[in-house]
N, C-alpha and C positions, 0 to 999 in steps of 0.2 A: 504493499499499500504505499502511496506517496502522500506526504502531508504538505499541503500547500502552505506557503509562507507569503505574506505580503512583501512587496519589494522593499518597503522601508525597513521591516523587521529583519530581512536578509542582510540589507546594507549595515544595519546597527550591528548584527552579529559578526559580519566580516570586518567592520571597523574595529570591534572589540578584539578580535584576534590579531589584527594588524597592530593595534596598540600594545598588546601584550608582547609581541614579537620585538617591537621597537624598544620596549622598556628593557630588554636583555642587555642592550648595548648603550643604554643611556646613563649618564652619570646620576648618582643619587639625588643631587639638588634639582637638576633638570627633570628627573623622573618624577619627583614630588610635585613639581609645577605642572607637569603634564596631567597628572592624576587629579590635581587639586580643583574641586568644584568652586565656581566663583560666585554663584547666586543662590543655589537651592541646596538643602541638606540631602546627603545620601541616607537612605533609610533601610534597615533590615527588619523584616517581619518574621518572627520565629513562630511558625505554626500557620497552616493554610486553611483552618476552619473558618466558619462564618465571621467571627470576630476579627481575625487577621485579614480576611478578604475585605471586610468592610472598611477597616482602618486604611487599607491600601487604596480602596476606592475613593475614600474622602480626601486623602492626602494627594492622590493623583489629580483629583479635580482641582484642589488648591494649587498645587505645584506640578503642572503637567510635564515639566522638563526634569523634575527630580527623579534620580535613579533609585528605584525601589526593588529590593530583592526579597522574595518570600522563600524561606527555608522551611522544608518539611522533612520529618525523619522518615516517613514512608515514601515510596516512589510515586504515590498518587496524591492529589490535593483533595481539599474540602472537608477533611476532619469530621466533625460532628454531623454535618449534613449527609455525608457519604455513609458514615458508619453508626451514627447515633439516632438519627431520624428513622422511624420505623419504615421497613421496606414497602409497606402498602400505602405510605403517604407521599406519593410522588409529587403531589402539588407543592408540598413543603420543600421537597428536594429540587424542584424546578429553579430555585434561587441560583443554582450553579450556572444557569444560562447567562446571568449577568456577570458571574465571576469569570466565566469563559471569555467574555468580551474584554474583561479587565486584563486577563493574562495575555491577550493579544496585543496589548499596547506596547509600543516601542520602548518605553522606559520601565516597564514592569518585567522582571525576570522571575521565573520559577526554578527553584533547585530542590528537586526531591531526592530521597535517599541520602539526605544530609542531616546528621544529628549534631546539634550544637552540644559540645562537651565531649564528643567522640571524634568527629571529623574536624571540626573547628572549635577551638577553645572559646569560651566566652570572653576572655581577655582579648583575643585576637579579633573577635567580632566587634567589641567596643572601640578597639583601636582603629578599625577599618571603616566604621559607619558613624555618621553624626548622630542618628537616632536609632535606638534599638527598641522594638516593641515586642513584648512576650505575650503570645497568644496561644499558649500550649494547652489551655483547658485543664480539666480535672479528669484524669484517666482511670481512676480506680474506684471500685465500689466501696462505699462506706460499710463498716462491719457493724453488726449488732453488738451492743456493749452488754452482753449477757453470757452466762456460762454456756459453753457450746462444745460438744465433743468434736475432736478433729476428724473423726471418721464419719460424721453425720453428712448425708448427702445435701449440703447446702451450696447454693450457687448465687452469684450476684447478678441482678437484672442487667446491669451494664454489660457485663461479659456475655451473657446470653444474647442480648440484642445485637452486640457487635458481631457475634458468631453467625447470627441469622442474616446480618448484613454483609457477611463475607470478609470480615476483618482478618488479616493474615496472622495477627498476633493474639487473637481471642483464644486463650487456652481453656478449653472446657475440661471439666473433671473426667478422668477415665476410671474404668472398673478394673477388677483384678486381672483381666486378660489384656489390658492396655487399650481397649476400645473405648470410645466416647460413652460415658455413662448415660443411660436413657433416663428420661424424666419419670417414667412409670405412669400409672393410670391415675394416681391421687396425688396432687400437689398442692402446696400452699404458696401464696405470694404475700409477703409482709411489706406493707406500705400503702399509701393512699394517693400519691401524686400521679402525674401523667405518665412516668416511666412504669409505674405499677399497672396502669391501664393499658399501656402499649404491650406490656408483657402478657397480660391476660388475653388480649385480642390476638396477638401473634401466635399464641399457643392454640387458642380456641378455633381460629379460622380454618376453614377447609381449603383444600388445594384450589378448588374453583374460585373461592372468594378472594384468592390472592392473585388472580389474573391481573396482569399489568404491572405487577410489582417487580422488584429486583431481589426477592428473598433468595437466600442460598438454600436450594432444595436438598442438596447433599447433607447440610447441617440438620435440616428438619428430619430427614430420614434417620440420621445417626441418633438424634435425640428421641425419636419416636413420638413426635408431637401428635400424630394421627391416633395414637393409642390412649391419649389423655381422656379421662371420662369425668373426673371431679376436680374442680379447682376452687380453693377457698382463699378469699382475700381477707387478711387480718389487718385492721387499721386501728391505731391507738386513739385516733380522733373520732369525733362524731361525724355523721353524714353531712351536717351543716358546716363542719370545719374541714371537710375534705379538700385537699390541695389540687385536685385534678380539675381540669376545665370541663364545664358543662357539656361542650361539644364532644369531648372525648368520651364521657360517660354515655352520651346519647348514642354515639356510634357503637359502643360495646354492647349495650342492652338490645340494640336493633339486630344483632346477628341472629338469623333465623334458627341456627342450630344450637343455641344456648338457652338454657332454662335458668332463670334467676330466682334465688331465694335470699332473704335478708335477715340478719339477726343483730340485735343491739341497737335498733332504731329507737329513739326516744320520741315521746309525743311532742316534745318541743322542736324536733327536727322537721321543719316545714319549708326548707329551701327547695330549690330546683332539683338538686340531685336526689334528695330524700323522696320527693314526690316522684321522680323519674323511676326510682327503684321500687317504690310501692306499686306503681302501675305495671312495671315489668314483671314483678312477682305475681301479680294477678292474672297476667296474661296466660291463656290456656294453649299451651303447645303440646302437640301430640308426641308420644314416645319416639316415634320414627323420625320426627323433625328435630327434636332436641336431643343431640347427641352428647352434649357436654353440660353438666350441672355446675353452675357457678354460684357460690354462696359468698355474700358479703358479711363480714362480722365487724361491726364498729365498736368503739370503746373497749377494745380488747388489747391488753399489754403483754407481749412476750416476756417470759420469765427465764426460760432455759430450753436448750435443744440437746437432746441425747441421742445416741445411736443405738438402734434396736436391731441386732443381727437377724437378717432374714426378712425384716419388715421395712427398715429405712430410718426415718427420724421421728422421735417423739417430741412434740412441742408442748411445753407447759405454758399456759397463759392465764392472765387474770382479767376479770371483767370489772370495768370502772362502774358499771351499772349495779352490780350485785355483790362486788367484792369476792366473788367465788373464783376458784381455780378450775381450769379445764385441761384435760390431756387428750391430744389428738395425734394420730399416727399418719405420717405422709410418706410417699415414696421419695419425694424431693421437696425442699424448701427453697424458694427463691426470695432473696432480699432486695427490696427496691426502696432504700431509705436514704438515698443521695450518693454523692461522689466526693472523692478526696484526691489530693495530689499524691497520696500513697507513701509508703515507707519501704519501698522495695530496695533490696541491698544494692543492686547495680543501676539504680535509677540515674539517668543522665539528663533528664529534662530540666531546663532552667527553673529554679525555685526561688525561695525567698532570699537565698544568699547572694543573688545577683542584684546589685543595687548600683545607683549612679544617677547623676543629674539628667542624663540624656536616655535613661532607661524607663520604659513605661509598660504597664500591664493592662490587659484588656480582657473583657469577657469573663468567663468562669474563673480563670486564674486570679482576676482582680477582686471579684465580688461574691465568689462562691457559685455553687452548682444550682443556680436559680434562673429561670427565665427561658423563653423560646428564642428562636433564631431572630424574631423581630425585636425582642429586648436586647439581644446581643448587638443588633444594629444600632439601638439607641446608646448603649454604652460605648460602642466604637465611635459614634459621633462625638460623644462628650470628651473621650480620650483624644480624639483628633484635634478638637478645639483647644485643648490644653497644649498639645504639641506646637500648634500654630502660635498660640500665645507666647509660649516660651521662646520660640524662634524669633518672633517680632520684638520680644523684650531682650533679645541677644543673650538668653541663657543657653541657647543652642547656636553653634555657629557652622556655617557651611565650609568645612575645612578638610574633610576626610575623603579618601578615594573611593570607598565603597567596593563593589564586586571585584574590580581589577586587583584589589589588595589581598583578597582571599582566594583568587582563582586557582592558585597552586595547591591550596589546602583541600580543595574539593576532592572527594574520592573519584577514582577513574570511572566508577559505575554510577555516577550521579545522574539524575533524570531531569531533563529540561521539559519545557512545555510541549515541545514536539514529541518527546518520548511519551509523555502522558497521553497525548492525543492518539498514539498508536495503540496504547492500552485500552483507551476509551473506545476506539474503533472495534478492536478485537472483542471486547465484552458485549458490545451491542450486536455484532455480527454473530456471536456465538449463542445468543438467546433463542429459546424456542418461541413458538407462537404466543404462548400465554405469559411471557416474561418480557420486560423492557430491556433487560440486560442480564448477562450471566457473568458475575464478577470473578475476576481472577483472585483467588484467596491465598496463592502461594507466592512468597516474596521472590524466589528465584525465577519463577515464570514471569512475574511482572517485569523483572529486570531484563530478561531475555527478550521479551516483546519490546520493551522501551528502547533497548539498545540494538535492535534489529538483529538479534541472535536467534530469533524464532520467526518462521514464516506465518504471516497474518493474512495472506491473501486468500 
């Protein structure tokens, strides 16, 4: 496949290569002058999710000639939109169309498969760019702060949704044989926000109901989602305090193959979600139509999770309504209680230790794991305005060379925008009639496609 480039973009890349060659034989002082921006700051965006792309969009609009480089640890862009937004919400994922136009711009460069801290040190990055924006998000599931047996079949919703979205590093638990552990027939989801509702919907939906999505069918098969028969959502809040959007709940209860039951509702729960659930519970669905039983339990607080050999996990919880404790056995428990920057031993994503006058944070990394893509846009706008204000007040100066200064530090197998478009084309061409794309979920295959080491015709 041939990836077409605009003539301007081709010229820019040719000029960049020529510049790098000329620098080899140029004296240091003259070299510095050649690389020195004279009017606009050079900008590094670490992370290519919606927050990073929106900051890039706003800064490019303000300073069209400013050189902006988006660094991404994966070979592919778009972060949360590609791997966090549920696979059946293609309308929300469509925001990538405007990000595509952004990455086509002459002064915006994408560099994928580049991890800051592994390939380029953070010190080198700040030495090379006038502005550094950290947009790495929060990539780890928050853990329940209760006694929990290590052998219990507990899985984070973020990991599950990433896997269903084809994330190459979504490490699902395995069984004694080394195969992906199946969810089983009876599962619990702990949480009450949009991620919990996404989890319920993605497990409960039939294959036909997922038409037009980009869900990873291989992962669904490995998890055995088609075998799930009973799902229990456990929320410590009341129905009126539920953190999910009304539209998300409406979409869930409208699924024709799901039969709803509710526990823990209070008479004082009179909001939209409570009423929606009462009506859904009263709906008469035949046994053949309702393949999945979905029970909502509100005002229920998890206390402990133990492992029961041969059965799965025992969840002990207490009711705020009655002060009584309950014991329930599940094949799997999925936690959907938020996200964190994690405490992984080999973590290399920029975190709180990276500070400086020209360093900015945006999105979930800045304000926590709250808000939708639209709210990330608002946050990106606010951060952009602060960057512009700092530049106009001369807290930031346009003195650093940008991409040319880190070019030699890039791994030989880094991925450009053109490489990403080869992956994009391959995924869309590989999809069957009921899917909009079949994501490549293997890192090595991604790189082979991006670097033209694999035939994509």
